[in-house]
C-alpha positions in Angstrom: 0.0 0.0 0.0 1.5 3.4 -0.9 1.1 6.6 1.1 -1.7 7.9 -1.2 -3.7 4.8 -0.5 -3.0 5.0 3.2 -4.2 8.7 3.3 -7.4 7.8 1.4 -8.1 4.8 3.6 -7.6 6.9 6.7 -9.9 9.6 5.3 -12.6 7.0 4.8 -12.1 5.6 8.3 -12.4 9.1 9.8 -15.2 10.1 7.5 -13.2 13.1 6.2 -14.0 14.3 2.7 -11.4 15.7 0.3 -13.3 19.1 0.6 -13.0 19.0 4.4 -9.3 18.0 4.2 -8.6 20.8 1.8 -10.4 23.4 4.0 -8.7 22.2 7.2 -5.2 22.0 5.8 -5.1 24.8 3.2 -4.1 22.3 0.4 -6.2 23.2 -2.6 -8.9 20.8 -3.8 -7.4 20.7 -7.3 -4.0 19.8 -5.9 -5.5 17.1 -3.7 -7.4 15.7 -6.7 -4.2 15.5 -8.8 -2.3 13.9 -5.9 -4.9 11.2 -5.4 -5.0 10.5 -9.1 -1.2 10.5 -9.3 -1.3 13.3 -11.9 0.7 16.5 -12.0 4.4 16.8 -12.3 4.8 18.7 -9.0 2.6 16.6 -6.7 2.5 17.9 -3.2 5.1 19.9 -1.4 6.6 18.4 1.7 4.9 21.0 3.9 1.5 20.3 2.3 2.0 16.6 2.7 3.0 17.0 6.3 -0.2 19.2 7.0 -2.3 16.4 5.5 -0.6 13.7 7.6 -0.8 15.8 10.8 -4.5 16.5 10.3 -5.2 12.7 9.7 -3.0 11.9 12.7 -0.5 10.0 10.6 3.3 10.2 10.7 5.9 9.8 8.0 9.3 8.2 8.6 12.0 8.3 5.9 14.4 5.5 6.2 17.7 5.8 4.3 19.9 2.9 3.2 17.9 0.3 5.0 16.6 -2.7 3.1 12.8 -3.0 3.5 10.7 -5.6 2.0 10.9 -5.2 -1.8 13.3 -2.3 -1.6 16.5 -2.6 -3.6 19.6 -2.1 -1.4 20.7 1.5 -1.2 17.3 3.0 -2.1 15.3 5.0 0.4 11.7 4.0 1.0 8.9 5.9 2.6 7.0 4.3 5.5 3.8 5.6 6.9 2.1 4.4 10.0 -0.7 5.5 12.2 0.2 6.2 15.8 -2.2 5.1 18.5 -5.3 7.3 18.2 -5.8 9.2 21.4 -7.6 12.3 20.0 -11.2 12.4 18.9 -12.1 12.8 15.2 -11.9 16.4 13.9 -15.0 18.0 12.4 
């Protein structure tokens, strides 16, 4: 599962729409749409991605030069995980 899919799955679990995510994080709806479709040469900036992850209570770890399942040696991979949910859902 890639981080786009994790974000979309978390949105569904929390009942958060793309519109709501856009309004709460300041990331434009068109940009979110392109991100979820995998379109657009620019994608999301790191600050925008971090705002999305923070709102959804996700965290991103970047692991360098560590072999993860399916990762060729010497390549970096992104890992995303959900910390234990202690806060209530945002409205």
